[in-house]
N, C-alpha and C positions, 0 to 999 in steps of 0.2 A: 473446461471451466466448470466449476462446482456450483451449478445453479441452485441445488438444494441447500448449500451451506453458505453461499455468498449473500450477505445482507444488502448488497447493492452499493451504489456510490454514496459515500458520506463525505463529510468535511471534518478534517482534524487540523486545528490551527490554521483554517483557511485553505488547506490543501485537499485536493480530491483524493479519495481513497476507496479501495475495495476492502471490505471487512469479511473475513471468513471465520467459521467456527463459532465457538461460544466461550464465555469466561468460565474458567475452572479453577481459579485461585493462582494460576501461574501467570507470570508476565506474558503479554502477547509477543509473538515474533513479529518484527517490523522489517518489511522488505523495501529497500531503496534501489532505484535503477540507476544505471550510469548515464553519462552524457549522451544525448540524442535519443534516448529511449523513454518510455513512460511505464506506468504501473502494469500495463497489459503484458509485459514481458514475463511476469511472474505467474500467469494463469496456469500454465502447464505444471509449474513447480507446486502450486497449490493442490492440484490433483494428486501429485505424489506425496505431499505432505498429508493429505487426507488418508492415503493408504498406510503411511508410516505412524501417524498419530491422529486417529479419527477425531474430528470435532475441535482440534487444536486452534485456539484463537490466533489469527495472523491478520496483519494490516499491510497492504501494499499501497504506498503512496506515490502521487505524482509530485515531483519537486517543482518549485516555482518555474513558471515558464514552460512547463512540459505537460503533455496530455490535457487534462481538464483543469489544471491549477492555473490561477491567474499569474500574469507576469509579476516579477518583484519590481519594486520602485528603483532598486539599484542591485547590481551584481558585484559591486566592489567588495574587496576583502573585508573592509571595515564594516560594511553593511550587513554581511552574513555572520559576523561574530556574535 
């Protein structure tokens, strides 16, 4: 994990997130996990990203009901549209 560049847990739209790097005018890279995972699955990838593109802004999110994000009120198809 990149303790030096990780800003710590934040909230984006109510979802838990780890934010890495800094803004440099480019859109941040957004990392979403798959079913049964959480944002921590991306930590080793963030170390590789730091090697490839030092300081690049990246956000790894916990989707609703995963990791440290709250459960959604509904997981129906209509609710997530």
